[in-house]
N, CA, C, O and CB atoms as a CASP TS submission, in Angstrom:
PFRMAT TS
TARGET T0000
AUTHOR 0000-0000-0000
METHOD Language model
MODEL 1
PARENT N/A
ATOM      1  N   MET     1     120.148 137.141 137.058  1.00  0.00           N
ATOM      2  CA  MET     1     120.279 136.890 138.609  1.00  0.00           C
ATOM      3  C   MET     1     119.638 135.592 138.948  1.00  0.00           C
ATOM      4  O   MET     1     118.538 135.412 138.427  1.00  0.00           O
ATOM      5  CB  MET     1     119.577 138.056 139.500  1.00  0.00           C
ATOM      6  N   SER     2     120.104 134.645 139.719  1.00  0.00           N
ATOM      7  CA  SER     2     119.611 133.437 140.599  1.00  0.00           C
ATOM      8  C   SER     2     118.985 133.802 141.527  1.00  0.00           C
ATOM      9  O   SER     2     119.592 134.284 142.484  1.00  0.00           O
ATOM     10  CB  SER     2     120.510 132.608 141.143  1.00  0.00           C
ATOM     11  N   ARG     3     117.662 133.700 141.548  1.00  0.00           N
ATOM     12  CA  ARG     3     116.778 134.158 143.144  1.00  0.00           C
ATOM     13  C   ARG     3     117.000 133.103 143.787  1.00  0.00           C
ATOM     14  O   ARG     3     115.893 132.580 143.920  1.00  0.00           O
ATOM     15  CB  ARG     3     115.004 134.452 143.220  1.00  0.00           C
ATOM     16  N   ARG     4     118.056 132.230 144.451  1.00  0.00           N
ATOM     17  CA  ARG     4     118.302 131.016 144.877  1.00  0.00           C
ATOM     18  C   ARG     4     118.825 131.094 145.746  1.00  0.00           C
ATOM     19  O   ARG     4     119.906 131.610 145.461  1.00  0.00           O
ATOM     20  CB  ARG     4     118.794 130.279 144.268  1.00  0.00           C
ATOM     21  N   CYS     5     118.730 130.774 147.397  1.00  0.00           N
ATOM     22  CA  CYS     5     119.763 131.111 148.449  1.00  0.00           C
ATOM     23  C   CYS     5     120.766 129.959 148.620  1.00  0.00           C
ATOM     24  O   CYS     5     120.262 128.924 149.054  1.00  0.00           O
ATOM     25  CB  CYS     5     119.068 131.413 149.845  1.00  0.00           C
ATOM     26  N   LEU     6     121.910 129.934 148.399  1.00  0.00           N
ATOM     27  CA  LEU     6     122.562 128.549 148.814  1.00  0.00           C
ATOM     28  C   LEU     6     122.330 127.914 149.568  1.00  0.00           C
ATOM     29  O   LEU     6     122.025 126.779 149.203  1.00  0.00           O
ATOM     30  CB  LEU     6     123.511 128.448 149.071  1.00  0.00           C
ATOM     31  N   ILE     7     122.318 128.163 150.875  1.00  0.00           N
ATOM     32  CA  ILE     7     121.985 127.754 152.199  1.00  0.00           C
ATOM     33  C   ILE     7     120.573 126.710 151.908  1.00  0.00           C
ATOM     34  O   ILE     7     120.460 125.500 151.713  1.00  0.00           O
ATOM     35  CB  ILE     7     121.684 129.231 153.242  1.00  0.00           C
ATOM     36  N   CYS     8     119.528 127.930 151.996  1.00  0.00           N
ATOM     37  CA  CYS     8     118.081 127.007 152.332  1.00  0.00           C
ATOM     38  C   CYS     8     117.289 126.579 150.979  1.00  0.00           C
ATOM     39  O   CYS     8     116.296 125.851 150.991  1.00  0.00           O
ATOM     40  CB  CYS     8     116.876 128.011 153.321  1.00  0.00           C
ATOM     41  N   LYS     9     117.837 127.106 149.879  1.00  0.00           N
ATOM     42  CA  LYS     9     117.110 127.150 148.889  1.00  0.00           C
ATOM     43  C   LYS     9     116.069 127.663 148.836  1.00  0.00           C
ATOM     44  O   LYS     9     115.164 127.431 148.035  1.00  0.00           O
ATOM     45  CB  LYS     9     116.964 126.319 148.545  1.00  0.00           C
ATOM     46  N   LYS    10     116.094 128.353 149.618  1.00  0.00           N
ATOM     47  CA  LYS    10     114.291 129.898 148.869  1.00  0.00           C
ATOM     48  C   LYS    10     114.309 130.275 147.655  1.00  0.00           C
ATOM     49  O   LYS    10     115.312 130.891 147.296  1.00  0.00           O
ATOM     50  CB  LYS    10     114.186 131.856 149.511  1.00  0.00           C
ATOM     51  N   GLY    11     113.571 130.105 146.981  1.00  0.00           N
ATOM     52  CA  GLY    11     113.190 130.731 145.779  1.00  0.00           C
ATOM     53  C   GLY    11     112.218 131.602 145.657  1.00  0.00           C
ATOM     54  O   GLY    11     111.686 131.829 146.744  1.00  0.00           O
ATOM     55  N   PRO    12     111.724 132.244 144.682  1.00  0.00           N
ATOM     56  CA  PRO    12     110.414 132.761 144.381  1.00  0.00           C
ATOM     57  C   PRO    12     109.096 131.699 144.587  1.00  0.00           C
ATOM     58  O   PRO    12     108.955 130.498 144.359  1.00  0.00           O
ATOM     59  CB  PRO    12     110.506 133.241 142.891  1.00  0.00           C
ATOM     60  N   LYS    13     108.157 132.819 145.166  1.00  0.00           N
ATOM     61  CA  LYS    13     106.589 131.931 145.168  1.00  0.00           C
ATOM     62  C   LYS    13     105.341 132.713 144.221  1.00  0.00           C
ATOM     63  O   LYS    13     105.432 133.878 143.833  1.00  0.00           O
ATOM     64  CB  LYS    13     105.883 131.871 147.042  1.00  0.00           C
ATOM     65  N   ALA    14     104.371 131.956 143.994  1.00  0.00           N
ATOM     66  CA  ALA    14     103.586 132.649 142.857  1.00  0.00           C
ATOM     67  C   ALA    14     102.689 132.706 144.157  1.00  0.00           C
ATOM     68  O   ALA    14     102.617 131.869 145.057  1.00  0.00           O
ATOM     69  CB  ALA    14     103.063 131.822 141.172  1.00  0.00           C
ATOM     70  N   GLY    15     101.801 134.313 143.978  1.00  0.00           N
ATOM     71  CA  GLY    15     100.690 133.986 144.120  1.00  0.00           C
ATOM     72  C   GLY    15      99.792 135.200 143.373  1.00  0.00           C
ATOM     73  O   GLY    15     100.003 135.422 142.180  1.00  0.00           O
ATOM     74  N   LYS    16      98.688 136.053 144.183  1.00  0.00           N
ATOM     75  CA  LYS    16      97.799 136.816 143.571  1.00  0.00           C
ATOM     76  C   LYS    16      97.548 138.000 144.186  1.00  0.00           C
ATOM     77  O   LYS    16      97.313 138.060 145.393  1.00  0.00           O
ATOM     78  CB  LYS    16      96.734 136.202 143.392  1.00  0.00           C
ATOM     79  N   ASN    17      97.592 139.543 143.026  1.00  0.00           N
ATOM     80  CA  ASN    17      97.310 140.313 143.388  1.00  0.00           C
ATOM     81  C   ASN    17      95.687 140.396 143.541  1.00  0.00           C
ATOM     82  O   ASN    17      95.009 139.856 142.666  1.00  0.00           O
ATOM     83  CB  ASN    17      97.976 141.024 142.797  1.00  0.00           C
ATOM     84  N   VAL    18      95.015 141.091 144.686  1.00  0.00           N
ATOM     85  CA  VAL    18      93.888 141.183 144.840  1.00  0.00           C
ATOM     86  C   VAL    18      93.196 142.594 144.650  1.00  0.00           C
ATOM     87  O   VAL    18      93.505 143.458 145.470  1.00  0.00           O
ATOM     88  CB  VAL    18      93.759 140.660 145.919  1.00  0.00           C
ATOM     89  N   ALA    19      92.295 142.916 143.658  1.00  0.00           N
ATOM     90  CA  ALA    19      91.673 144.187 143.935  1.00  0.00           C
ATOM     91  C   ALA    19      90.543 144.420 144.734  1.00  0.00           C
ATOM     92  O   ALA    19      89.921 143.518 145.295  1.00  0.00           O
ATOM     93  CB  ALA    19      91.376 144.677 142.909  1.00  0.00           C
ATOM     94  N   HIS    20      90.224 145.797 144.804  1.00  0.00           N
ATOM     95  CA  HIS    20      88.985 146.174 145.044  1.00  0.00           C
ATOM     96  C   HIS    20      87.852 145.344 145.175  1.00  0.00           C
ATOM     97  O   HIS    20      87.156 144.829 146.051  1.00  0.00           O
ATOM     98  CB  HIS    20      88.749 146.900 144.262  1.00  0.00           C
ATOM     99  N   SER    21      87.974 145.445 143.631  1.00  0.00           N
ATOM    100  CA  SER    21      86.903 144.857 142.826  1.00  0.00           C
ATOM    101  C   SER    21      86.698 143.340 142.875  1.00  0.00           C
ATOM    102  O   SER    21      85.719 142.870 142.295  1.00  0.00           O
ATOM    103  CB  SER    21      87.134 145.216 141.467  1.00  0.00           C
ATOM    104  N   LYS    22      87.779 142.330 143.699  1.00  0.00           N
ATOM    105  CA  LYS    22      88.192 140.708 143.672  1.00  0.00           C
ATOM    106  C   LYS    22      88.438 140.777 142.395  1.00  0.00           C
ATOM    107  O   LYS    22      87.619 140.038 141.851  1.00  0.00           O
ATOM    108  CB  LYS    22      87.085 139.446 144.098  1.00  0.00           C
ATOM    109  N   LYS    23      89.215 141.329 141.504  1.00  0.00           N
ATOM    110  CA  LYS    23      89.669 140.649 140.693  1.00  0.00           C
ATOM    111  C   LYS    23      91.320 140.455 140.916  1.00  0.00           C
ATOM    112  O   LYS    23      92.196 141.220 141.322  1.00  0.00           O
ATOM    113  CB  LYS    23      89.214 141.208 139.507  1.00  0.00           C
ATOM    114  N   THR    24      91.322 138.958 140.420  1.00  0.00           N
ATOM    115  CA  THR    24      93.072 138.833 140.280  1.00  0.00           C
ATOM    116  C   THR    24      93.978 138.704 139.325  1.00  0.00           C
ATOM    117  O   THR    24      93.839 138.375 138.147  1.00  0.00           O
ATOM    118  CB  THR    24      93.517 137.932 140.782  1.00  0.00           C
ATOM    119  N   THR    25      95.034 139.026 140.007  1.00  0.00           N
ATOM    120  CA  THR    25      96.492 138.904 138.259  1.00  0.00           C
ATOM    121  C   THR    25      97.357 138.063 139.139  1.00  0.00           C
ATOM    122  O   THR    25      97.278 138.353 140.333  1.00  0.00           O
ATOM    123  CB  THR    25      97.772 140.919 137.444  1.00  0.00           C
ATOM    124  N   VAL    26      97.979 137.311 138.895  1.00  0.00           N
ATOM    125  CA  VAL    26      98.927 136.040 139.321  1.00  0.00           C
ATOM    126  C   VAL    26     100.606 137.744 139.388  1.00  0.00           C
ATOM    127  O   VAL    26     100.849 138.747 138.717  1.00  0.00           O
ATOM    128  CB  VAL    26      99.029 134.015 137.342  1.00  0.00           C
ATOM    129  N   ARG    27     101.107 137.188 140.363  1.00  0.00           N
ATOM    130  CA  ARG    27     102.331 137.700 140.731  1.00  0.00           C
ATOM    131  C   ARG    27     103.340 137.273 141.240  1.00  0.00           C
ATOM    132  O   ARG    27     103.051 136.081 141.338  1.00  0.00           O
ATOM    133  CB  ARG    27     102.238 138.368 141.270  1.00  0.00           C
ATOM    134  N   ARG    28     104.825 137.434 141.843  1.00  0.00           N
ATOM    135  CA  ARG    28     105.958 136.617 141.960  1.00  0.00           C
ATOM    136  C   ARG    28     106.226 137.076 143.453  1.00  0.00           C
ATOM    137  O   ARG    28     106.285 138.297 143.600  1.00  0.00           O
ATOM    138  CB  ARG    28     107.198 136.873 140.789  1.00  0.00           C
ATOM    139  N   PHE    29     106.380 136.369 144.479  1.00  0.00           N
ATOM    140  CA  PHE    29     106.719 137.002 145.795  1.00  0.00           C
ATOM    141  C   PHE    29     108.645 136.692 145.347  1.00  0.00           C
ATOM    142  O   PHE    29     108.951 135.756 144.609  1.00  0.00           O
ATOM    143  CB  PHE    29     105.797 135.965 147.556  1.00  0.00           C
ATOM    144  N   LEU    30     109.355 137.327 145.746  1.00  0.00           N
ATOM    145  CA  LEU    30     110.859 137.711 145.471  1.00  0.00           C
ATOM    146  C   LEU    30     111.573 137.277 146.865  1.00  0.00           C
ATOM    147  O   LEU    30     111.426 138.063 147.801  1.00  0.00           O
ATOM    148  CB  LEU    30     111.085 139.502 145.101  1.00  0.00           C
ATOM    149  N   PRO    31     112.178 136.337 147.045  1.00  0.00           N
ATOM    150  CA  PRO    31     113.308 136.337 148.559  1.00  0.00           C
ATOM    151  C   PRO    31     113.838 138.153 148.346  1.00  0.00           C
ATOM    152  O   PRO    31     113.859 139.081 147.538  1.00  0.00           O
ATOM    153  CB  PRO    31     115.265 134.747 148.338  1.00  0.00           C
ATOM    154  N   ASN    32     114.185 137.778 149.666  1.00  0.00           N
ATOM    155  CA  ASN    32     115.868 139.484 149.843  1.00  0.00           C
ATOM    156  C   ASN    32     116.645 138.486 149.942  1.00  0.00           C
ATOM    157  O   ASN    32     116.771 137.796 150.954  1.00  0.00           O
ATOM    158  CB  ASN    32     116.203 141.009 151.642  1.00  0.00           C
ATOM    159  N   ILE    33     117.463 138.274 148.457  1.00  0.00           N
ATOM    160  CA  ILE    33     118.290 137.713 148.375  1.00  0.00           C
ATOM    161  C   ILE    33     119.580 138.607 148.033  1.00  0.00           C
ATOM    162  O   ILE    33     119.476 139.386 147.086  1.00  0.00           O
ATOM    163  CB  ILE    33     117.907 136.809 147.661  1.00  0.00           C
ATOM    164  N   GLN    34     120.652 138.551 148.663  1.00  0.00           N
ATOM    165  CA  GLN    34     122.529 139.691 148.664  1.00  0.00           C
ATOM    166  C   GLN    34     123.020 138.534 148.298  1.00  0.00           C
ATOM    167  O   GLN    34     122.673 137.400 148.627  1.00  0.00           O
ATOM    168  CB  GLN    34     123.571 140.562 150.455  1.00  0.00           C
ATOM    169  N   LYS    35     123.953 138.933 147.509  1.00  0.00           N
ATOM    170  CA  LYS    35     125.584 138.479 147.001  1.00  0.00           C
ATOM    171  C   LYS    35     126.342 138.745 147.865  1.00  0.00           C
ATOM    172  O   LYS    35     126.617 139.929 148.058  1.00  0.00           O
ATOM    173  CB  LYS    35     126.251 139.124 145.792  1.00  0.00           C
ATOM    174  N   LYS    36     127.052 137.489 148.845  1.00  0.00           N
ATOM    175  CA  LYS    36     128.179 137.300 149.621  1.00  0.00           C
ATOM    176  C   LYS    36     128.743 136.480 148.961  1.00  0.00           C
ATOM    177  O   LYS    36     128.426 135.709 148.054  1.00  0.00           O
ATOM    178  CB  LYS    36     128.070 136.948 150.897  1.00  0.00           C
ATOM    179  N   LYS    37     129.981 136.817 149.729  1.00  0.00           N
ATOM    180  CA  LYS    37     130.854 135.992 149.374  1.00  0.00           C
ATOM    181  C   LYS    37     131.370 135.707 151.396  1.00  0.00           C
ATOM    182  O   LYS    37     131.538 136.499 152.322  1.00  0.00           O
ATOM    183  CB  LYS    37     132.101 136.813 147.977  1.00  0.00           C
ATOM    184  N   PHE    38     131.451 134.284 151.290  1.00  0.00           N
ATOM    185  CA  PHE    38     131.436 134.070 152.599  1.00  0.00           C
ATOM    186  C   PHE    38     131.626 132.309 153.210  1.00  0.00           C
ATOM    187  O   PHE    38     131.170 131.302 152.669  1.00  0.00           O
ATOM    188  CB  PHE    38     130.058 134.751 152.973  1.00  0.00           C
ATOM    189  N   LYS    39     132.392 132.389 154.405  1.00  0.00           N
ATOM    190  CA  LYS    39     132.953 131.217 154.708  1.00  0.00           C
ATOM    191  C   LYS    39     132.153 130.450 155.269  1.00  0.00           C
ATOM    192  O   LYS    39     131.925 131.157 156.251  1.00  0.00           O
ATOM    193  CB  LYS    39     133.953 131.291 155.374  1.00  0.00           C
ATOM    194  N   LEU    40     131.252 129.130 155.497  1.00  0.00           N
ATOM    195  CA  LEU    40     130.435 128.321 156.174  1.00  0.00           C
ATOM    196  C   LEU    40     131.025 127.125 156.354  1.00  0.00           C
ATOM    197  O   LEU    40     131.305 126.349 155.440  1.00  0.00           O
ATOM    198  CB  LEU    40     129.264 128.190 155.613  1.00  0.00           C
ATOM    199  N   LYS    41     131.254 126.920 157.675  1.00  0.00           N
ATOM    200  CA  LYS    41     131.908 125.622 157.977  1.00  0.00           C
ATOM    201  C   LYS    41     133.411 125.121 157.362  1.00  0.00           C
ATOM    202  O   LYS    41     133.811 123.983 157.119  1.00  0.00           O
ATOM    203  CB  LYS    41     130.914 124.657 157.534  1.00  0.00           C
ATOM    204  N   ASN    42     133.809 125.907 157.272  1.00  0.00           N
ATOM    205  CA  ASN    42     135.716 125.829 156.776  1.00  0.00           C
ATOM    206  C   ASN    42     135.419 125.458 155.418  1.00  0.00           C
ATOM    207  O   ASN    42     136.039 124.500 154.956  1.00  0.00           O
ATOM    208  CB  ASN    42     137.005 124.389 157.655  1.00  0.00           C
ATOM    209  N   LYS    43     134.330 126.228 154.489  1.00  0.00           N
ATOM    210  CA  LYS    43     134.116 125.941 152.971  1.00  0.00           C
ATOM    211  C   LYS    43     133.575 127.216 152.418  1.00  0.00           C
ATOM    212  O   LYS    43     132.515 127.746 152.750  1.00  0.00           O
ATOM    213  CB  LYS    43     133.068 124.680 152.657  1.00  0.00           C
ATOM    214  N   ILE    44     134.389 127.621 151.578  1.00  0.00           N
ATOM    215  CA  ILE    44     133.748 129.043 150.851  1.00  0.00           C
ATOM    216  C   ILE    44     133.299 129.287 149.666  1.00  0.00           C
ATOM    217  O   ILE    44     133.764 129.044 148.553  1.00  0.00           O
ATOM    218  CB  ILE    44     134.504 129.970 150.797  1.00  0.00           C
ATOM    219  N   TYR    45     131.843 130.061 150.194  1.00  0.00           N
ATOM    220  CA  TYR    45     131.154 130.079 149.085  1.00  0.00           C
ATOM    221  C   TYR    45     130.901 131.228 148.148  1.00  0.00           C
ATOM    222  O   TYR    45     131.473 132.219 148.604  1.00  0.00           O
ATOM    223  CB  TYR    45     130.167 129.681 149.419  1.00  0.00           C
ATOM    224  N   ASP    46     130.340 131.472 147.137  1.00  0.00           N
ATOM    225  CA  ASP    46     130.694 132.758 146.439  1.00  0.00           C
ATOM    226  C   ASP    46     129.239 132.888 145.763  1.00  0.00           C
ATOM    227  O   ASP    46     129.096 132.466 144.615  1.00  0.00           O
ATOM    228  CB  ASP    46     132.136 132.687 145.290  1.00  0.00           C
ATOM    229  N   GLY    47     128.356 133.358 146.326  1.00  0.00           N
ATOM    230  CA  GLY    47     126.973 133.700 145.850  1.00  0.00           C
ATOM    231  C   GLY    47     125.741 134.238 146.271  1.00  0.00           C
ATOM    232  O   GLY    47     125.655 135.393 146.687  1.00  0.00           O
ATOM    233  N   TYR    48     124.929 133.588 146.201  1.00  0.00           N
ATOM    234  CA  TYR    48     123.629 134.576 146.602  1.00  0.00           C
ATOM    235  C   TYR    48     123.278 134.223 148.385  1.00  0.00           C
ATOM    236  O   TYR    48     123.845 133.184 148.723  1.00  0.00           O
ATOM    237  CB  TYR    48     121.971 134.059 145.396  1.00  0.00           C
ATOM    238  N   ILE    49     122.703 134.696 149.203  1.00  0.00           N
ATOM    239  CA  ILE    49     122.548 133.825 150.405  1.00  0.00           C
ATOM    240  C   ILE    49     121.080 134.995 151.191  1.00  0.00           C
ATOM    241  O   ILE    49     121.261 136.198 151.382  1.00  0.00           O
ATOM    242  CB  ILE    49     124.472 133.656 151.512  1.00  0.00           C
ATOM    243  N   CYS    50     119.836 134.317 151.501  1.00  0.00           N
ATOM    244  CA  CYS    50     118.966 135.141 151.568  1.00  0.00           C
ATOM    245  C   CYS    50     119.323 135.669 153.390  1.00  0.00           C
ATOM    246  O   CYS    50     119.968 135.035 154.225  1.00  0.00           O
ATOM    247  CB  CYS    50     117.424 134.385 151.059  1.00  0.00           C
ATOM    248  N   THR    51     118.682 136.929 153.539  1.00  0.00           N
ATOM    249  CA  THR    51     118.719 137.711 155.113  1.00  0.00           C
ATOM    250  C   THR    51     118.154 136.936 156.323  1.00  0.00           C
ATOM    251  O   THR    51     118.298 137.193 157.519  1.00  0.00           O
ATOM    252  CB  THR    51     117.782 139.118 155.113  1.00  0.00           C
ATOM    253  N   ARG    52     117.353 135.742 155.626  1.00  0.00           N
ATOM    254  CA  ARG    52     117.154 135.000 157.105  1.00  0.00           C
ATOM    255  C   ARG    52     118.182 134.320 157.240  1.00  0.00           C
ATOM    256  O   ARG    52     118.669 134.367 158.370  1.00  0.00           O
ATOM    257  CB  ARG    52     115.959 134.045 157.349  1.00  0.00           C
ATOM    258  N   CYS    53     118.699 133.698 156.499  1.00  0.00           N
ATOM    259  CA  CYS    53     120.046 132.641 156.248  1.00  0.00           C
ATOM    260  C   CYS    53     121.050 133.659 157.190  1.00  0.00           C
ATOM    261  O   CYS    53     121.392 133.246 158.298  1.00  0.00           O
ATOM    262  CB  CYS    53     120.700 132.376 154.177  1.00  0.00           C
ATOM    263  N   MET    54     121.361 134.564 156.872  1.00  0.00           N
ATOM    264  CA  MET    54     122.518 135.581 157.602  1.00  0.00           C
ATOM    265  C   MET    54     121.805 136.018 158.568  1.00  0.00           C
ATOM    266  O   MET    54     122.109 137.192 158.776  1.00  0.00           O
ATOM    267  CB  MET    54     123.173 136.877 156.777  1.00  0.00           C
ATOM    268  N   ARG    55     121.074 135.685 159.204  1.00  0.00           N
ATOM    269  CA  ARG    55     120.676 136.106 160.729  1.00  0.00           C
ATOM    270  C   ARG    55     120.483 134.605 161.604  1.00  0.00           C
ATOM    271  O   ARG    55     120.825 134.501 162.781  1.00  0.00           O
ATOM    272  CB  ARG    55     119.007 137.126 160.727  1.00  0.00           C
ATOM    273  N   THR    56     119.997 133.705 160.968  1.00  0.00           N
ATOM    274  CA  THR    56     120.377 132.697 161.714  1.00  0.00           C
ATOM    275  C   THR    56     121.621 131.758 161.808  1.00  0.00           C
ATOM    276  O   THR    56     121.602 130.647 162.337  1.00  0.00           O
ATOM    277  CB  THR    56     119.568 132.113 161.566  1.00  0.00           C
ATOM    278  N   TYR    57     122.868 132.437 161.139  1.00  0.00           N
ATOM    279  CA  TYR    57     123.910 131.722 160.572  1.00  0.00           C
ATOM    280  C   TYR    57     124.986 132.919 161.133  1.00  0.00           C
ATOM    281  O   TYR    57     126.194 132.854 160.904  1.00  0.00           O
ATOM    282  CB  TYR    57     123.759 131.366 158.772  1.00  0.00           C
ATOM    283  N   LYS    58     124.447 133.853 161.787  1.00  0.00           N
ATOM    284  CA  LYS    58     124.933 134.895 162.267  1.00  0.00           C
ATOM    285  C   LYS    58     126.478 134.805 162.896  1.00  0.00           C
ATOM    286  O   LYS    58     127.483 135.431 162.558  1.00  0.00           O
ATOM    287  CB  LYS    58     123.966 135.281 163.164  1.00  0.00           C
ATOM    288  N   GLU    59     126.290 133.758 163.975  1.00  0.00           N
ATOM    289  CA  GLU    59     127.428 133.534 164.458  1.00  0.00           C
ATOM    290  C   GLU    59     128.784 132.654 164.085  1.00  0.00           C
ATOM    291  O   GLU    59     129.898 132.664 164.609  1.00  0.00           O
ATOM    292  CB  GLU    59     127.044 133.253 165.340  1.00  0.00           C
ATOM    293  N   GLU    60     128.091 131.655 162.636  1.00  0.00           N
ATOM    294  CA  GLU    60     129.113 130.309 161.740  1.00  0.00           C
ATOM    295  C   GLU    60     129.613 131.338 161.047  1.00  0.00           C
ATOM    296  O   GLU    60     130.840 131.385 161.135  1.00  0.00           O
ATOM    297  CB  GLU    60     128.344 128.836 160.601  1.00  0.00           C
ATOM    298  N   ILE    61     128.845 132.691 159.995  1.00  0.00           N
ATOM    299  CA  ILE    61     129.050 132.760 158.864  1.00  0.00           C
ATOM    300  C   ILE    61     130.291 134.036 159.385  1.00  0.00           C
ATOM    301  O   ILE    61     130.310 134.820 160.335  1.00  0.00           O
ATOM    302  CB  ILE    61     127.632 132.991 157.837  1.00  0.00           C
ATOM    303  N   VAL    62     131.447 133.710 158.006  1.00  0.00           N
ATOM    304  CA  VAL    62     132.653 134.515 158.063  1.00  0.00           C
ATOM    305  C   VAL    62     132.685 135.335 156.987  1.00  0.00           C
ATOM    306  O   VAL    62     132.901 134.664 155.978  1.00  0.00           O
ATOM    307  CB  VAL    62     133.853 133.772 158.116  1.00  0.00           C
ATOM    308  N   TYR    63     132.543 136.699 156.712  1.00  0.00           N
ATOM    309  CA  TYR    63     132.315 137.333 155.694  1.00  0.00           C
ATOM    310  C   TYR    63     133.855 137.876 154.741  1.00  0.00           C
ATOM    311  O   TYR    63     134.609 138.770 155.124  1.00  0.00           O
ATOM    312  CB  TYR    63     131.383 138.440 156.272  1.00  0.00           C
ATOM    313  N   LEU    64     133.991 137.210 153.692  1.00  0.00           N
ATOM    314  CA  LEU    64     135.000 137.686 153.344  1.00  0.00           C
ATOM    315  C   LEU    64     135.554 138.916 152.074  1.00  0.00           C
ATOM    316  O   LEU    64     136.747 139.202 151.971  1.00  0.00           O
ATOM    317  CB  LEU    64     135.375 136.658 153.262  1.00  0.00           C
TER
END
Protein backbone atom coordinates (compact mmCIF):
# COMPACT_ATOMS: atom_id res chain seq x y z
CA MET A 1 0.00 0.00 0.00
CA SER A 2 1.21 3.47 -0.82
CA ARG A 3 1.84 5.35 2.42
CA ARG A 4 1.70 8.80 0.86
CA CYS A 5 -1.09 11.40 0.99
CA LEU A 6 -2.40 12.61 -2.39
CA ILE A 7 -2.86 16.18 -1.19
CA CYS A 8 0.07 17.04 1.10
CA LYS A 9 2.49 14.24 0.03
CA LYS A 10 3.01 13.24 3.68
CA GLY A 11 4.88 9.93 3.97
CA PRO A 12 6.79 7.76 6.45
CA LYS A 13 9.51 9.28 8.63
CA ALA A 14 12.49 7.54 10.25
CA GLY A 15 13.36 7.71 13.92
CA LYS A 16 14.75 5.68 16.76
CA ASN A 17 13.35 3.64 19.64
CA VAL A 18 15.35 4.35 22.78
CA ALA A 19 15.42 1.68 25.48
CA HIS A 20 15.96 2.38 29.17
CA SER A 21 19.60 1.32 28.69
CA LYS A 22 19.88 4.01 25.95
CA LYS A 23 20.29 1.34 23.24
CA THR A 24 18.70 2.62 20.03
CA THR A 25 17.01 0.79 17.16
CA VAL A 26 15.70 2.31 13.95
CA ARG A 27 11.93 2.51 13.49
CA ARG A 28 9.42 4.12 11.11
CA PHE A 29 6.68 6.59 11.97
CA LEU A 30 3.77 5.94 9.58
CA PRO A 31 1.17 8.63 8.85
CA ASN A 32 -2.53 7.94 9.44
CA ILE A 33 -3.56 7.28 5.82
CA GLN A 34 -7.12 6.30 4.79
CA LYS A 35 -8.29 5.08 1.38
CA LYS A 36 -11.07 7.37 0.12
CA LYS A 37 -12.81 8.38 -3.08
CA PHE A 38 -13.44 12.12 -2.95
CA LYS A 39 -14.03 15.25 -4.98
CA LEU A 40 -11.87 18.33 -4.39
CA LYS A 41 -12.02 21.48 -6.54
CA ASN A 42 -14.22 19.77 -9.17
CA LYS A 43 -11.70 16.94 -9.63
CA ILE A 44 -12.35 13.35 -8.54
CA TYR A 45 -9.57 11.46 -6.72
CA ASP A 46 -9.44 7.79 -5.73
CA GLY A 47 -6.57 7.04 -3.39
CA TYR A 48 -5.04 7.65 -0.01
CA ILE A 49 -5.49 10.80 2.05
CA CYS A 50 -4.17 11.60 5.55
CA THR A 51 -6.56 12.42 8.37
CA ARG A 52 -4.95 15.84 8.81
CA CYS A 53 -6.01 16.78 5.26
CA MET A 54 -9.49 15.39 5.93
CA ARG A 55 -9.85 17.85 8.79
CA THR A 56 -8.17 20.76 7.01
CA TYR A 57 -10.31 20.49 3.85
CA LYS A 58 -13.49 19.33 5.63
CA GLU A 59 -15.77 21.91 3.95
CA GLU A 60 -14.21 21.52 0.49
CA ILE A 61 -14.01 17.70 0.20
CA VAL A 62 -17.07 15.72 -0.91
CA TYR A 63 -16.74 11.97 -0.28
CA LEU A 64 -18.21 9.73 -2.97
